[in-house]
C-alpha positions as CSV (number, residue, x, y, z in Angstrom):
1,X,11.9,2.8,-14.8
2,X,12.0,5.3,-12.0
3,X,8.7,6.2,-10.3
4,X,7.7,9.2,-8.3
5,X,5.9,8.4,-5.2
6,X,2.8,10.4,-4.2
7,X,1.4,9.6,-0.6
8,X,-2.2,10.7,-0.2
9,X,-3.3,12.4,3.0
10,X,-5.5,9.6,4.1
11,X,-2.5,7.2,3.8
12,X,-0.5,9.4,6.2
13,X,-3.5,9.4,8.6
14,X,-3.7,5.6,8.5
15,X,0.0,5.3,9.1
16,X,-0.4,7.0,12.5
17,X,-2.2,3.9,13.8
18,X,0.8,1.7,13.0
19,X,3.8,1.2,15.5
20,X,6.7,3.3,14.5
21,X,9.1,0.5,14.0
22,X,6.7,-1.2,11.6
23,X,5.9,2.1,9.9
24,X,9.6,2.8,9.3
25,X,9.9,-0.7,7.7
26,X,6.9,0.0,5.5
27,X,8.4,3.3,4.3
28,X,11.7,1.7,3.6
29,X,9.9,-0.8,1.3
30,X,7.9,2.1,-0.3
31,X,11.1,3.9,-1.1
32,X,12.5,0.8,-2.8
33,X,9.4,0.9,-5.1
34,X,10.8,3.9,-6.9
35,X,13.2,1.6,-8.7
36,X,11.1,-0.4,-11.1
37,X,8.5,-1.5,-8.4
38,X,11.2,-3.5,-6.6
39,X,9.9,-5.6,-3.6
40,X,7.2,-8.1,-3.0
41,X,4.7,-6.5,-5.4
42,X,1.8,-8.2,-6.9
43,X,-0.7,-7.0,-9.5
44,X,-4.3,-7.6,-8.2
45,X,-7.1,-8.7,-10.5
46,X,-10.6,-7.2,-10.2
47,X,-9.5,-5.0,-7.3
48,X,-8.9,-1.3,-6.9
49,X,-6.2,-0.3,-6.1
50,X,-4.5,-2.5,-8.6
51,X,-1.2,-3.3,-6.8
52,X,-0.1,-4.5,-3.3
53,X,3.2,-4.6,-1.6
54,X,3.7,-7.1,1.2
55,X,5.7,-5.9,4.3
56,X,5.5,-8.5,7.0
57,X,1.9,-8.7,8.2
58,X,1.0,-5.4,6.4
59,X,-0.1,-4.9,2.9
60,X,0.4,-1.6,1.1
61,X,-2.2,-1.0,-1.5
62,X,-1.4,1.4,-4.3
63,X,-2.0,2.4,-7.9
64,X,0.4,3.3,-10.7
65,X,-0.5,6.3,-12.9
66,X,2.1,6.8,-15.6
67,X,5.3,7.5,-13.8
68,X,3.6,8.2,-10.4
69,X,2.7,5.7,-7.7
70,X,-0.3,6.8,-5.7
71,X,-0.8,5.3,-2.3
72,X,-4.5,5.3,-1.6
73,X,-6.8,5.8,1.4
74,X,-6.5,2.2,2.9
75,X,-2.9,1.9,2.2
76,X,-1.9,-0.3,5.2
77,X,-3.8,-3.3,6.2
78,X,-2.7,-5.8,8.8
79,X,-3.4,-9.4,7.7
80,X,-3.5,-10.5,11.4
81,X,-6.4,-8.2,12.5
82,X,-10.1,-8.8,12.2
83,X,-10.7,-5.4,10.6
84,X,-8.7,-6.4,7.5
85,X,-11.8,-7.7,5.8
86,X,-13.8,-4.6,6.6
87,X,-11.1,-2.3,5.3
88,X,-10.5,-4.2,2.0
89,X,-14.0,-5.3,1.2
90,X,-15.1,-1.7,0.3
91,X,-12.6,-1.8,-2.6
92,X,-14.0,-4.8,-4.5
93,X,-15.9,-3.9,-7.6
94,X,-19.5,-4.9,-7.6
């Protein structure tokens, strides 16, 4: 199935904090998602957004709505940084 990618404004803003080389790698992987969610994609349980793409130390969090992938506000998280827990904890359902 082919997907259309919709990048939300907050995701673009978050991307400005990432080194350009890493950001290019992330966008290459995002482009590959158009073809049947190809890549290191995992469906998350009890978590919103419901999918994550792993790109090196970064995690791209996204949702799938019909034939559109929506990349949400905290799209990029760096597993190696302390602020990762702060960024992702606000997405857990209570």
